[in-house]
C-alpha positions in Angstrom: -13.9 13.2 0.0 -10.7 11.7 1.2 -7.4 12.9 -0.4 -4.2 11.6 1.1 -0.6 11.1 0.3 0.9 7.6 0.1 2.1 5.6 3.1 5.9 5.8 3.8 8.0 2.7 3.4 11.6 1.7 3.3 13.7 -0.9 1.5 14.7 -4.1 3.3 17.5 -6.4 2.4 15.7 -9.5 3.6 19.0 -10.9 5.0 20.5 -10.8 8.5 23.9 -9.6 7.3 24.3 -7.6 10.5 24.1 -10.8 12.5 21.7 -9.2 15.0 19.4 -12.2 14.9 16.4 -10.0 14.0 16.6 -10.0 10.2 15.3 -6.5 9.7 18.4 -5.1 7.9 17.9 -2.3 5.5 19.1 -2.4 1.9 22.0 -0.4 0.7 21.0 2.4 -1.7 23.2 4.4 -4.1 21.4 7.6 -4.8 17.7 8.5 -4.8 15.6 5.6 -6.3 12.4 7.7 -6.7 11.0 8.0 -10.2 8.6 10.5 -11.7 4.9 9.6 -11.3 3.8 11.0 -14.7 4.8 7.8 -16.6 2.5 5.4 -18.4 0.4 3.3 -16.0 2.0 0.0 -16.9 5.5 1.4 -16.3 4.4 3.1 -13.1 3.1 -0.2 -11.7 6.0 -2.5 -12.8 8.8 -0.1 -11.9 7.6 2.1 -9.0 11.2 3.0 -8.1 14.6 2.4 -9.6 15.5 -1.1 -8.4 19.0 -0.9 -9.8 20.0 1.5 -7.0 19.2 -0.9 -4.2 21.3 -3.9 -3.2 21.9 -6.2 -0.2 23.7 -4.6 2.7 27.3 -5.7 3.1 28.1 -8.4 5.8 28.5 -6.8 9.2 26.4 -3.7 8.4 22.7 -2.7 8.9 22.3 -1.1 5.5 22.4 2.6 4.6 18.9 3.2 3.4 16.9 5.5 5.7 13.8 4.4 7.4 10.5 5.1 5.5 12.2 7.4 2.9 9.9 6.5 0.0 6.2 7.1 -0.4 3.6 4.7 -1.8 1.0 6.1 -4.3 -1.5 8.5 -2.9 -5.2 8.1 -2.9 -8.4 10.0 -3.9 -11.6 8.5 -2.6 -15.2 9.8 -2.6 -17.9 8.0 -0.8 -21.4 9.2 -1.5 -24.9 8.6 -0.1 -28.2 9.6 -1.6 -31.5 9.0 0.1 -35.1 10.1 -0.3 -38.2 9.5 2.0 -41.6 9.1 0.4 -44.7 9.4 2.5 -47.3 6.6 1.8 -50.5 7.5 3.5 -50.6 9.1 6.9 -48.4 6.8 9.0 -46.3 4.8 6.5 -43.0 6.1 5.0 -40.7 4.5 2.3 -37.0 5.4 2.5 -34.8 4.6 -0.5 -31.1 4.8 -0.1 -28.1 4.5 -2.4 -24.5 4.3 -1.2 -21.5 4.6 -3.5 -18.1 3.7 -2.2 -15.2 4.9 -4.3 -17.8 6.7 -6.4 -15.1 8.1 -8.8 -13.7 4.6 -9.3 -10.1 5.9 -8.9 -7.5 3.2 -8.6 -6.0 3.1 -5.1 -2.7 1.2 -5.4 -0.9 -0.6 -2.5 2.7 -0.4 -1.4 5.2 -1.8 -3.9 7.4 -4.8 -2.9 10.3 -3.4 -0.8 12.4 -6.5 -0.1 15.6 -7.0 -2.2 15.4 -10.8 -1.4 12.1 -11.1 -3.3 13.1 -10.0 -6.8 9.8 -11.3 -8.3 7.9 -8.3 -6.8 10.7 -5.9 -5.8 9.6 -2.4 -6.8 6.4 -3.7 -8.3 2.9 -2.7 -7.2 0.8 -5.9 -6.9 -2.2 -4.8 -5.0 -5.0 -2.3 -5.1 -8.1 -1.4 -3.0 -11.6 -2.3 -4.0 -13.1 -0.7 -7.1 -16.4 1.2 -7.0 -19.0 -0.5 -4.9 -22.7 0.3 -5.1 -25.3 -0.6 -2.4 -29.0 0.0 -2.6 -31.5 -0.3 0.3 -35.1 0.3 1.1 -36.9 0.7 4.4 -40.6 0.9 5.3 -41.5 2.7 8.5 -45.0 2.4 10.0 
């Protein structure tokens, strides 16, 4: 079983207002944009953090938001394998195997959009890992 907290991420302005030539300026934030995680699923995915508290950094600055100060959603994952070997005669064996990836079928969401210049997905979770996957195999040994 794999239980982990979410990946850290920060907010980018998407503009080179610092004139550094790199274009990795951070956004300006007024307060803590984190929201409670015990909200309805649709609200949680469409508004992961308070977007109204983030804005473009002023011209000539790098932005005041800290590096990696927010956390993406955590994950719970259980991969499972079940196998059984059946003897067939004296020298032949049949091995049946079932593998279950994300056996609990828990949604593992990606990092929300963190670029102020991309308002269509800013603060919105648009990706998720694979759902439950089942794999069955058989092997005959002789």
